[in-house]
C-alpha positions in Angstrom: 122.2 80.7 193.2 124.1 82.4 190.3 125.9 80.3 187.9 128.6 81.8 185.6 129.6 80.0 182.5 132.9 80.5 180.8 133.4 79.3 177.2 135.8 76.4 176.9 136.5 76.9 173.3 137.4 79.8 171.1 135.0 80.6 168.3 137.8 79.9 165.9 138.6 76.5 167.5 142.1 77.6 168.5 143.3 77.5 172.1 141.5 80.1 174.2 144.5 81.2 176.3 147.9 81.7 174.9 149.6 82.3 178.3 149.0 83.3 181.9 151.6 85.4 183.9 151.8 86.4 187.5 154.0 89.4 187.9 154.9 91.6 190.9 155.0 95.4 190.9 158.7 95.4 190.1 158.1 93.4 186.9 159.5 90.1 188.2 157.6 87.0 186.8 156.5 84.8 189.7 154.5 82.2 187.6 154.3 81.7 183.8 152.4 79.1 181.9 152.4 79.1 178.1 149.8 77.1 176.2 149.9 77.6 172.5 153.6 78.0 171.4 157.0 77.0 172.9 158.1 79.2 175.8 161.1 80.6 173.9 158.8 82.4 171.5 157.1 84.3 174.3 160.0 84.9 176.6 161.4 87.6 174.2 158.1 89.5 174.3 157.3 88.8 178.0 159.3 91.8 179.3 157.5 94.1 176.8 154.1 92.7 177.9 154.9 93.2 181.6 156.2 96.7 181.0 153.0 97.7 179.1 150.7 96.4 181.8 152.6 97.9 184.7 152.8 101.3 183.0 149.0 101.6 182.8 147.1 103.7 185.3 144.5 102.0 187.6 141.8 104.1 185.9 142.6 102.6 182.5 140.9 99.6 180.9 142.2 96.1 181.8 142.2 95.1 178.1 145.1 95.8 175.8 145.8 95.0 172.2 149.3 93.6 171.7 150.7 92.2 168.4 148.7 89.1 167.4 146.8 88.8 170.6 144.9 90.6 173.3 146.1 91.1 176.9 143.6 90.9 179.8 145.1 91.8 183.2 144.1 92.6 186.7 146.0 93.7 189.7 145.4 92.1 193.1 147.5 93.7 195.9 151.2 93.4 194.7 150.6 90.9 191.9 149.4 91.4 188.3 147.6 88.5 186.7 148.1 88.8 182.9 146.4 86.5 180.3 147.1 86.5 176.6 144.1 85.5 174.5 142.9 85.5 170.8 141.3 88.7 169.5 137.9 86.9 169.4 137.8 86.0 173.1 135.5 87.5 175.6 137.5 89.8 177.9 135.0 89.7 180.7 135.1 85.9 180.7 138.9 86.0 181.1 138.6 88.6 183.9 136.2 86.1 185.6 138.8 83.3 185.2 141.5 85.6 186.7 139.2 86.5 189.6 138.3 82.8 190.2 142.0 81.9 190.1 142.7 84.5 192.8 139.8 83.4 194.9 141.0 79.8 194.6 144.5 80.8 195.7 143.0 82.8 198.6 141.0 79.7 199.7 143.9 77.4 199.5 146.6 79.7 200.9 144.3 81.6 203.3 144.7 85.2 202.0 147.3 84.6 199.3 150.3 86.9 198.9 153.3 87.0 196.7 155.4 84.9 199.2 152.8 82.1 199.1 153.2 81.8 195.4 157.0 82.0 195.6 157.4 79.4 198.3 154.6 77.1 197.1 155.2 77.4 193.3 154.3 73.7 192.7 150.9 74.2 194.4 150.3 77.4 192.5 150.9 75.6 189.2 148.8 72.6 190.3 145.8 74.9 191.0 146.2 76.6 187.7 146.5 73.2 185.9 143.3 72.1 187.5 141.5 75.1 186.1 143.1 75.4 182.6 144.5 72.6 180.4 146.0 73.2 177.0 144.7 76.8 177.0 141.1 75.8 177.7 139.2 76.4 180.9 138.2 73.0 182.2 137.0 73.8 185.8 135.8 76.8 187.7 134.4 75.1 190.8 136.8 75.9 193.7 136.0 72.8 195.7 136.7 70.5 192.7 139.9 72.4 191.9 141.3 72.1 195.4 140.2 68.5 196.1 143.1 66.7 194.4 145.6 69.2 195.9 144.2 68.6 199.4 144.3 64.9 199.0 147.9 65.1 198.1 148.6 67.3 201.1 146.9 64.7 203.3 149.0 61.9 201.8 152.2 63.8 202.4 151.3 64.4 206.1 150.7 60.7 206.8 
């Protein structure tokens, strides 16, 4: 049984993730979570970040230097998952986080698509919040991530 560990702290002690964006192929943001600074500081650069990631070829690396941070992104079907991190962070660990997030969405939504995110935005944010708090990865186990959300779903159905 393989166990993957993802660091929960940056070597510098700063927040590991600065933001996570889910963006469609047209460049429309479907989910945005900022961890380190107020949203208004990133919104001005969000368009540029999205443009840079969408313009890259599939054969190019999924890591990109951008101003004061590094972008790590991955495309799944019609959605791009983009994470902004410190320069000292391990890109492969962030790709593992993105992949686990997609797998968790797949498990909850049964083959997640853009419409699932759009029509269940609250659940998409809850899943992300169960995995990442204050820019630090706190949980990677899919069953533990989905347990509180499923309990809430059961309470709503009663």
